[in-house]
All heavy atoms as an XYZ file, in Angstrom:
693
protein
N       7.353      8.699     19.120
C       5.893      8.830     19.292
C       5.594      9.092     20.825
O       6.226      8.505     21.685
C       5.220      7.507     18.903
C       5.295      7.143     17.499
S       4.289      8.189     16.496
C       5.440      8.490     15.248
N       4.665      9.965     20.963
C       4.283     10.360     22.352
C       3.420      9.242     23.021
O       3.577      8.996     24.218
C       3.552     11.709     22.346
N       2.568      8.683     22.254
C       1.711      7.627     22.828
C       1.138      6.690     21.739
O       1.491      6.859     20.548
C       0.514      8.306     23.615
C      -0.305      9.225     22.715
O      -0.474      8.906     21.594
N      -0.846     10.293     23.364
N       0.391      5.699     22.209
C      -0.108      4.692     21.261
C      -1.006      5.304     20.195
O      -0.987      4.936     19.066
C      -0.812      3.605     22.058
C      -1.498      2.565     21.137
C       0.084      2.911     23.000
N      -1.863      6.225     20.649
C      -2.826      6.815     19.680
C      -2.108      7.540     18.540
O      -2.504      7.492     17.425
C      -3.717      7.853     20.432
C      -4.739      8.567     19.584
C      -5.612      9.481     20.311
N      -4.972     10.060     21.409
C      -5.492     10.815     22.314
N      -6.764     10.984     22.253
N      -4.794     11.394     23.250
N      -1.004      8.273     18.884
C      -0.200      9.028     17.840
C       0.449      8.010     16.933
O       0.578      8.184     15.730
C       0.820      9.821     18.531
C       0.227     11.076     19.101
O      -0.945     11.459     18.814
O       0.844     11.784     19.968
N       0.949      6.850     17.544
C       1.569      5.840     16.664
C       0.576      5.270     15.669
O       0.853      5.049     14.570
C       2.096      4.758     17.625
C       2.753      3.544     16.931
C       3.924      3.945     16.033
C       3.270      2.531     17.949
N      -0.663      4.872     16.183
C      -1.666      4.363     15.297
C      -2.085      5.367     14.230
O      -2.227      4.950     13.051
C      -2.903      3.916     16.126
C      -2.655      2.741     16.956
C      -3.936      2.335     17.711
C      -3.752      1.099     18.510
N      -5.006      0.710     19.221
N      -2.188      6.576     14.524
C      -2.528      7.592     13.579
C      -1.475      7.698     12.530
O      -1.695      7.839     11.350
C      -2.746      8.981     14.157
C      -3.978      9.188     14.889
C      -4.152     10.547     15.421
N      -5.391     10.629     16.168
C      -5.711     11.656     16.965
N      -4.809     12.541     17.247
N      -6.854     11.680     17.626
N      -0.177      7.586     12.947
C       0.963      7.653     12.051
C       0.944      6.590     11.069
O       1.151      6.661      9.864
C       2.281      7.741     12.825
O       3.362      7.688     11.965
N       0.666      5.332     11.568
C       0.613      4.128     10.754
C      -0.543      4.192      9.823
O      -0.371      3.963      8.545
C       0.475      2.873     11.703
C       1.785      2.647     12.422
C       0.197      1.612     10.832
C       1.654      1.734     13.536
N      -1.743      4.597     10.240
C      -2.837      4.734      9.348
C      -2.578      5.790      8.263
O      -2.995      5.586      7.100
C      -4.136      5.027     10.109
C      -4.619      3.879     10.926
O      -4.383      2.764     10.578
N      -5.320      4.131     11.949
N      -1.960      6.863      8.619
C      -1.535      7.880      7.631
C      -0.617      7.369      6.635
O      -0.715      7.650      5.427
N       0.360      6.518      7.089
C       1.297      5.943      6.178
C       0.610      5.017      5.207
O       0.975      5.062      4.064
C       2.371      5.215      7.042
C       3.485      4.624      6.315
S       4.721      3.908      7.414
C       4.078      2.322      7.674
N      -0.296      4.220      5.689
C      -0.932      3.311      4.790
C      -1.814      4.106      3.740
O      -1.862      3.709      2.616
C      -1.837      2.339      5.614
C      -1.090      1.541      6.579
C      -2.721      1.440      4.704
C       0.034      0.636      6.048
N      -2.533      5.093      4.264
C      -3.249      5.871      3.353
C      -2.454      6.536      2.262
O      -2.830      6.527      1.066
C      -4.068      7.012      4.124
C      -4.724      7.960      3.240
C      -6.038      7.695      2.775
C      -4.234      9.155      2.891
C      -6.722      8.513      1.914
C      -4.913     10.069      2.027
C      -6.158      9.747      1.539
O      -6.805     10.625      0.733
N      -1.264      7.039      2.601
C      -0.417      7.654      1.599
C       0.025      6.669      0.555
O       0.135      7.027     -0.576
C       0.782      8.286      2.295
C       0.439      9.546      3.100
O      -0.664     10.104      2.904
O       1.236      9.942      3.937
N       0.355      5.447      1.024
C       0.783      4.409      0.080
C      -0.379      4.031     -0.894
O      -0.101      3.994     -2.089
C       1.320      3.158      0.852
C       1.485      2.010     -0.145
C       2.615      3.437      1.526
N      -1.542      3.861     -0.374
C      -2.611      3.423     -1.234
C      -2.969      4.631     -2.183
O      -3.130      4.357     -3.361
C      -3.883      3.127     -0.390
C      -5.112      2.966     -1.230
C      -3.643      1.884      0.432
N      -2.958      5.805     -1.717
C      -3.194      6.988     -2.607
C      -2.169      7.078     -3.674
O      -2.544      7.306     -4.808
C      -3.273      8.268     -1.703
C      -3.640      9.452     -2.475
O      -4.716      9.368     -3.241
O      -2.991     10.489     -2.327
N      -0.925      6.974     -3.315
C       0.145      7.032     -4.346
C       0.075      5.879     -5.354
O       0.290      6.108     -6.550
C       1.542      7.075     -3.659
C       2.670      7.360     -4.522
C       2.642      8.746     -5.142
O       2.107      9.653     -4.467
O       3.127      8.907     -6.265
N      -0.272      4.676     -4.870
C      -0.408      3.519     -5.767
C      -1.576      3.754     -6.775
O      -1.395      3.446     -7.955
C      -0.625      2.231     -5.035
S       0.846      1.586     -4.253
N      -2.681      4.336     -6.235
C      -3.721      4.564     -7.216
C      -3.405      5.658     -8.246
O      -3.814      5.596     -9.389
C      -5.033      4.979     -6.518
C      -5.734      3.746     -5.845
C      -6.346      3.879     -4.652
C      -5.804      2.541     -6.463
C      -6.979      2.780     -4.032
C      -6.427      1.457     -5.924
C      -6.975      1.541     -4.692
O      -7.604      0.507     -4.167
N      -2.570      6.689     -7.757
C      -2.088      7.686     -8.735
C      -1.200      7.118     -9.816
O      -1.268      7.403    -10.957
C      -1.416      8.750     -7.919
O      -2.178      9.422     -7.069
N      -0.376      6.169     -9.330
C       0.512      5.483    -10.315
C      -0.305      4.694    -11.364
O      -0.024      4.713    -12.527
C       1.524      4.618     -9.556
C       2.573      5.500     -8.831
C       2.279      3.602    -10.505
C       3.401      4.688     -7.825
N      -1.360      3.999    -10.835
C      -2.208      3.239    -11.770
C      -2.893      4.169    -12.774
O      -3.119      3.804    -13.924
C      -3.225      2.450    -10.937
C      -2.686      1.258    -10.167
C      -3.718      0.543     -9.393
O      -4.901      0.885     -9.466
N      -3.325     -0.440     -8.578
N      -3.338      5.278    -12.244
C      -4.044      6.245    -13.079
C      -3.193      6.757    -14.276
O      -3.647      6.774    -15.435
C      -4.585      7.429    -12.328
C      -5.375      8.477    -12.981
C      -6.645      7.882    -13.536
C      -5.617      9.631    -12.059
N      -1.922      6.965    -14.044
C      -1.076      7.532    -15.043
C      -0.208      6.534    -15.731
O       0.474      6.800    -16.772
C      -0.168      8.602    -14.427
C      -0.948      9.792    -13.971
C      -1.068     10.048    -12.600
C      -1.609     10.580    -14.834
C      -1.871     11.118    -12.177
C      -2.354     11.699    -14.423
C      -2.534     11.961    -13.072
O      -3.278     13.011    -12.632
N      -0.156      5.274    -15.256
C       0.686      4.226    -15.886
C      -0.028      2.877    -15.663
O       0.328      2.215    -14.692
C       2.051      4.316    -15.337
C       3.086      3.445    -16.068
O       2.596      2.664    -16.921
N       4.357      3.540    -15.751
N      -0.873      2.518    -16.485
C      -1.603      1.309    -16.356
C      -0.698      0.041    -16.359
O      -1.171     -0.952    -15.781
C      -2.645      1.195    -17.496
N       0.443      0.149    -16.862
C       1.276     -1.095    -16.839
C       1.813     -1.375    -15.424
O       2.294     -2.539    -15.211
C       2.432     -0.867    -17.815
O       3.273      0.196    -17.359
N       1.681     -0.497    -14.505
C       2.112     -0.624    -13.174
C       1.018     -1.157    -12.213
O       1.249     -1.282    -10.977
C       2.698      0.714    -12.586
C       3.872      1.208    -13.329
C       5.185      0.466    -12.982
C       6.332      1.260    -13.614
N       7.572      0.753    -13.158
N      -0.128     -1.450    -12.786
C      -1.315     -1.824    -11.995
C      -1.046     -3.035    -11.164
O      -1.294     -3.050     -9.894
C      -2.545     -2.039    -12.852
O      -2.786     -0.910    -13.559
C      -3.710     -2.437    -12.050
N      -0.489     -4.044    -11.716
C      -0.279     -5.260    -10.940
C       0.758     -5.060     -9.800
O       0.559     -5.505     -8.616
C       0.297     -6.384    -11.872
C       0.327     -7.763    -11.230
C       0.670     -8.859    -12.290
O       0.091     -8.812    -13.370
O       1.593     -9.669    -11.927
N       1.763     -4.322    -10.079
C       2.865     -4.026     -9.118
C       2.254     -3.168     -7.930
O       2.497     -3.402     -6.787
C       4.037     -3.311     -9.721
C       5.199     -3.032     -8.862
C       6.303     -2.385     -9.570
O       6.221     -2.046    -10.716
O       7.388     -2.109     -8.889
N       1.469     -2.176     -8.297
C       0.923     -1.279     -7.274
C      -0.162     -2.028     -6.457
O      -0.277     -1.780     -5.277
C       0.373     -0.040     -7.907
O      -0.600     -0.283     -8.815
N      -0.915     -2.850     -7.064
C      -1.918     -3.743     -6.324
C      -1.176     -4.591     -5.273
O      -1.683     -4.732     -4.175
C      -2.734     -4.516     -7.268
C      -3.843     -3.659     -7.967
O      -4.124     -2.688     -7.467
O      -4.368     -4.294     -8.914
N      -0.030     -5.149     -5.691
C       0.696     -5.963     -4.781
C       1.263     -5.115     -3.623
O       1.277     -5.577     -2.442
C       1.852     -6.632     -5.496
N       1.615     -3.937     -3.883
C       2.141     -2.981     -2.878
C       0.956     -2.648     -1.882
O       1.161     -2.686     -0.664
C       2.695     -1.748     -3.459
C       3.540     -0.873     -2.579
C       3.792     -1.276     -1.295
C       4.080      0.240     -2.990
C       4.584     -0.517     -0.457
C       4.878      1.077     -2.143
C       5.079      0.666     -0.889
N      -0.238     -2.416     -2.357
C      -1.384     -2.157     -1.539
C      -1.662     -3.341     -0.589
O      -1.886     -3.126      0.624
C      -2.630     -1.711     -2.404
C      -2.385     -0.431     -3.050
C      -3.872     -1.711     -1.536
C      -3.384     -0.051     -4.119
N      -1.570     -4.526     -1.185
C      -1.824     -5.765     -0.339
C      -0.709     -5.776      0.779
O      -1.061     -6.178      1.904
C      -1.753     -7.011     -1.191
C      -3.033     -7.094     -2.120
O      -4.062     -6.423     -1.884
O      -2.859     -7.900     -3.108
N       0.551     -5.550      0.417
C       1.625     -5.587      1.388
C       1.384     -4.560      2.419
O       1.599     -4.783      3.641
C       2.961     -5.303      0.694
C       3.398     -6.433     -0.163
O       2.853     -7.516     -0.140
O       4.331     -6.167     -1.016
N       0.915     -3.398      2.108
C       0.613     -2.296      3.119
C      -0.461     -2.760      4.042
O      -0.429     -2.544      5.215
C       0.300     -1.033      2.381
N      -1.574     -3.363      3.474
C      -2.656     -3.844      4.284
C      -2.200     -4.890      5.316
O      -2.572     -4.902      6.472
C      -3.798     -4.299      3.407
N      -1.369     -5.823      4.797
C      -0.840     -6.867      5.649
C       0.064     -6.291      6.793
O      -0.061     -6.717      7.943
C       0.020     -7.925      4.883
C      -0.866     -8.667      3.911
O      -2.118     -8.726      4.095
O      -0.309     -9.300      2.910
N       0.840     -5.330      6.420
C       1.730     -4.700      7.381
C       0.860     -3.977      8.404
O       1.171     -4.045      9.675
C       2.622     -3.609      6.757
C       3.454     -2.814      7.767
C       4.559     -3.420      8.321
C       3.065     -1.561      8.028
C       5.324     -2.681      9.234
C       3.772     -0.791      8.999
C       4.923     -1.435      9.588
N      -0.253     -3.290      8.040
C      -1.035     -2.649      8.942
C      -1.629     -3.574      9.965
O      -1.687     -3.391     11.206
C      -2.184     -1.853      8.262
C      -3.026     -1.013      9.259
C      -4.138     -0.281      8.481
O      -4.588     -0.745      7.360
N      -4.542      0.853      8.992
N      -2.169     -4.715      9.523
C      -2.801     -5.717     10.369
C      -1.712     -6.257     11.368
O      -1.955     -6.386     12.521
C      -3.331     -6.885      9.551
C      -4.592     -6.546      8.847
C      -5.065     -7.711      8.053
O      -4.728     -8.822      8.306
O      -5.859     -7.438      7.073
N      -0.506     -6.548     10.807
C       0.565     -7.094     11.636
C       1.000     -6.112     12.724
O       1.091     -6.478     13.896
C       1.763     -7.422     10.708
C       3.018     -7.859     11.427
C       4.176     -7.956     10.502
O       3.994     -8.150      9.341
O       5.302     -7.735     10.982
N       1.166     -4.850     12.348
C       1.747     -3.905     13.316
C       0.673     -3.511     14.317
O       1.037     -3.346     15.521
C       2.346     -2.632     12.566
C       3.445     -1.987     13.450
C       1.249     -1.684     12.224
C       4.677     -2.717     13.521
N      -0.621     -3.459     13.946
C      -1.605     -3.202     14.934
C      -1.754     -4.347     15.957
O      -1.998     -4.134     17.112
C      -2.965     -2.978     14.268
C      -3.032     -1.657     13.475
S      -2.799     -0.236     14.496
C      -2.904      1.048     13.248
N      -1.545     -5.538     15.485
C      -1.548     -6.684     16.359
C      -0.372     -6.645     17.403
O      -0.564     -6.837     18.582
C      -1.443     -7.971     15.541
O      -1.367     -9.097     16.471
N       0.803     -6.162     16.854
C       1.960     -6.049     17.750
C       1.655     -4.921     18.768
O       2.093     -5.082     19.934
C       3.177     -5.717     16.925
C       3.711     -6.895     16.128
C       4.965     -6.544     15.346
O       5.708     -5.600     15.755
O       5.210     -7.241     14.338
N       1.017     -3.883     18.400
C       0.745     -2.776     19.339
C      -0.177     -3.290     20.407
O      -0.029     -2.994     21.535
C       0.073     -1.630     18.604
C       1.170     -0.867     17.706
C      -0.499     -0.562     19.571
C       0.620      0.168     16.810
N      -1.177     -4.130     20.121
C      -2.137     -4.653     21.073
C      -1.329     -5.515     22.098
O      -1.728     -5.582     23.280
C      -3.287     -5.409     20.411
C      -4.203     -4.512     19.776
C      -5.353     -5.332     19.130
C      -6.305     -4.402     18.395
N      -7.405     -5.199     17.746
N      -0.368     -6.297     21.577
C       0.348     -7.211     22.437
C       1.465     -6.581     23.278
O       1.942     -7.136     24.223
C       0.962     -8.306     21.618
C      -0.047     -9.193     20.924
C       0.576    -10.232     20.022
C      -0.383    -11.061     19.312
N       0.218    -11.968     18.309
N       1.846     -5.364     22.879
C       2.985     -4.710     23.547
C       2.656     -4.386     25.030
O       1.593     -4.009     25.346
C       3.358     -3.395     22.846
N       3.688     -4.563     25.857
C       3.443     -4.406     27.298
C       4.170     -3.105     27.787
O       3.602     -2.392     28.747
C       4.060     -5.535     28.054
C       3.423     -6.857     27.727
C       1.958     -6.924     28.267
C       1.445     -8.314     28.050
N       0.024     -8.443     28.182
N       5.350     -2.766     27.325
C       6.033     -1.674     27.909
C       6.699     -0.808     26.891
O       6.598     -1.000     25.714
N       7.470      0.184     27.340
C       8.218      1.096     26.466
C       9.233      0.362     25.482
O       9.342      0.805     24.377
C       8.930      2.150     27.278
C       8.053      3.192     27.899
C       8.864      4.257     28.584
C       7.947      5.324     29.195
N       8.666      6.367     29.749
N       9.804     -0.702     25.993
C      10.711     -1.399     25.203
C      10.109     -1.975     23.973
O      10.579     -1.910     22.896
C      11.336     -2.499     26.043
C      12.461     -3.232     25.318
C      13.091     -4.241     26.220
C      14.289     -4.949     25.487
N      14.946     -6.029     26.347
N       8.907     -2.576     24.167
C       8.138     -3.149     23.035
C       7.751     -2.075     22.080
O       7.835     -2.201     20.881
C       6.844     -3.838     23.566
C       7.117     -5.048     24.391
O       8.286     -5.651     24.277
O       6.363     -5.493     25.263
N       7.248     -0.902     22.595
C       6.835      0.196     21.689
C       7.990      0.784     20.929
O       7.831      1.137     19.802
C       6.008      1.291     22.542
C       4.686      0.823     22.859
C       4.401      0.638     24.202
C       3.758      0.699     21.898
C       3.103      0.206     24.551
C       2.447      0.309     22.215
C       2.089      0.047     23.568
N       9.116      0.847     21.559
C      10.301      1.372     20.895
C      10.658      0.500     19.712
O      10.983      1.029     18.633
C      11.447      1.503     21.820
C      12.760      2.103     21.262
C      13.866      2.325     22.287
C      15.022      2.936     21.582
N      16.202      3.090     22.523
N      10.597     -0.818     19.889
C      10.827     -1.770     18.784
C       9.859     -1.594     17.651
O      10.219     -1.616     16.500
C      10.850     -3.215     19.295
N       8.591     -1.293     17.990
C       7.564     -1.131     17.022
C       7.808      0.107     16.210
O       7.666      0.177     15.012
C       6.138     -1.171     17.658
C       5.813     -2.577     18.227
C       5.051     -0.651     16.703
C       4.613     -2.581     19.100
N       8.151      1.147     16.918
C       8.371      2.478     16.282
C       9.597      2.369     15.317
O       9.566      2.833     14.190
C       8.670      3.618     17.316
C       9.242      4.847     16.655
C       7.385      3.886     18.086
N      10.607      1.663     15.783
C      11.824      1.427     14.852
C      11.367      0.646     13.579
O      11.842      0.898     12.507
C      12.910      0.687     15.622
C      13.574      1.565     16.642
C      14.571      0.800     17.465
O      14.841     -0.414     17.226
O      15.098      1.413     18.493
N      10.549     -0.398     13.782
C      10.088     -1.200     12.604
C       9.247     -0.310     11.715
O       9.416     -0.414     10.461
C       9.226     -2.401     13.208
C       8.711     -3.301     12.115
C       7.988     -4.468     12.724
C       7.609     -5.493     11.679
N       6.936     -6.650     12.279
N       8.429      0.577     12.236
C       7.578      1.397     11.321
C       8.514      2.400     10.656
O       8.266      2.661      9.419
C       6.547      2.194     12.282
C       5.873      3.317     11.461
C       5.518      1.198     12.789
N       9.456      2.983     11.305
C      10.314      3.923     10.608
C      11.118      3.232      9.462
O      11.351      3.778      8.455
C      11.269      4.542     11.661
C      10.560      5.547     12.537
C      11.385      6.075     13.645
O      12.576      5.564     13.832
O      10.937      6.922     14.388
N      11.616      1.978      9.813
C      12.373      1.281      8.799
C      11.427      0.973      7.581
O      11.897      1.050      6.422
C      12.916     -0.039      9.357
C      13.695     -0.837      8.418
C      14.205     -2.092      9.073
C      14.861     -2.997      8.111
N      15.064     -4.387      8.550
N      10.238      0.538      7.844
C       9.245      0.226      6.787
C       9.009      1.470      5.931
O       8.872      1.391      4.752
C       7.963     -0.346      7.385
O       8.307     -1.480      8.175
C       6.981     -0.765      6.329
N       8.855      2.584      6.610
C       8.579      3.863      5.823
C       9.702      4.171      4.914
O       9.442      4.481      3.727
C       8.566      5.057      6.797
C       7.149      5.179      7.578
C       7.164      6.328      8.561
O       8.204      6.653      9.151
N       5.991      6.899      8.752
N      10.950      4.006      5.267
C      12.051      4.222      4.342
C      12.119      3.252      3.216
O      12.305      3.661      2.128
C      13.404      4.112      5.178
C      13.610      5.128      6.208
C      14.806      4.893      7.101
O      15.619      4.025      6.750
O      14.950      5.598      8.045
N      11.757      1.943      3.468
C      11.698      0.960      2.422
C      10.550      1.354      1.409
O      10.782      1.121      0.186
C      11.444     -0.378      3.068
C      12.696     -0.887      3.793
C      12.357     -2.209      4.581
O      11.298     -2.762      4.419
O      13.282     -2.638      5.305
N       9.480      1.708      1.965
C       8.294      2.013      1.122
C       8.554      3.285      0.190
O       8.135      3.316     -0.929
C       7.051      2.202      1.935
C       6.448      0.865      2.466
C       7.074     -0.375      2.260
C       5.314      0.672      3.242
N       6.270     -1.293      2.897
C       5.220     -0.671      3.453
C       4.348      1.579      3.699
C       4.152     -1.225      4.185
C       3.321      1.038      4.438
C       3.222     -0.346      4.670
N       9.234      4.264      0.731
C       9.553      5.420     -0.080
C      10.448      4.968     -1.251
O      10.228      5.394     -2.407
C      10.251      6.496      0.804
C      10.877      7.604     -0.141
C       9.249      7.121      1.781
N      11.440      4.143     -1.022
C      12.293      3.703     -2.059
C      11.479      2.826     -3.069
O      11.657      2.950     -4.271
C      13.438      2.809     -1.502
C      14.437      3.641     -0.694
C      15.426      2.755     -0.040
C      16.365      3.526      0.885
N      17.297      2.688      1.665
N      10.579      2.001     -2.567
C       9.798      1.103     -3.438
C       8.903      2.019     -4.327
O       8.720      1.738     -5.563
C       8.994      0.223     -2.538
C       8.218     -0.901     -3.338
C       7.611     -1.841     -2.401
N       6.733     -2.793     -3.116
C       6.047     -3.752     -2.515
N       6.184     -3.901     -1.197
N       5.236     -4.490     -3.142
N       8.250      3.067     -3.752
C       7.386      3.873     -4.496
C       8.187      4.660     -5.553
O       7.719      4.822     -6.724
C       6.634      4.911     -3.613
C       5.415      4.372     -2.871
C       4.996      5.386     -1.833
C       4.289      4.011     -3.831
N       9.360      5.135     -5.203
C      10.160      5.829     -6.190
C      10.623      4.994     -7.371
O      10.641      5.416     -8.488
C      11.382      6.451     -5.544
C      11.074      7.604     -4.578
O      10.102      8.241     -4.805
N      11.981      7.885     -3.605
N      10.792      3.686     -7.099
C      11.133      2.782     -8.187
C       9.966      2.531     -9.072
O      10.121      2.333    -10.324
C      11.652      1.438     -7.649
C      12.982      1.480     -7.019
C      13.414      0.164     -6.491
C      14.818      0.153     -5.747
N      15.188     -1.108     -5.272
N       8.780      2.668     -8.569
C       7.573      2.358     -9.404
C       7.300      3.527    -10.316
O       6.648      3.299    -11.336
C       6.342      2.119     -8.459
C       6.396      0.734     -7.798
S       5.062      0.599     -6.601
C       3.626      0.836     -7.564
N       7.609      4.680     -9.980
C       7.300      5.867    -10.804
C       8.117      5.991    -11.998
O       9.007      5.642    -12.407
C       7.387      7.137     -9.976
C       6.313      7.067     -8.900
C       6.442      8.304     -8.024
O       7.343      9.039     -7.964
N       5.363      8.551     -7.279
């Protein structure tokens, strides 16, 4: 990430994509509603947590750790979404 603004945009985009995909899953497979709702809640919690970490971060080392955490979470979420479909 080049700067904090880009990082925040990336995170918000990631959350939007998860919510959008979960609603699509609910639309086509009503039996997955509970599971996808839980995923949306997890995504919202992650967004609050990571934005708080960004506000507290002081230097490049802190931001590097945050970026790594976001990338790891993205990979986990892709796997989780694929299992839901």
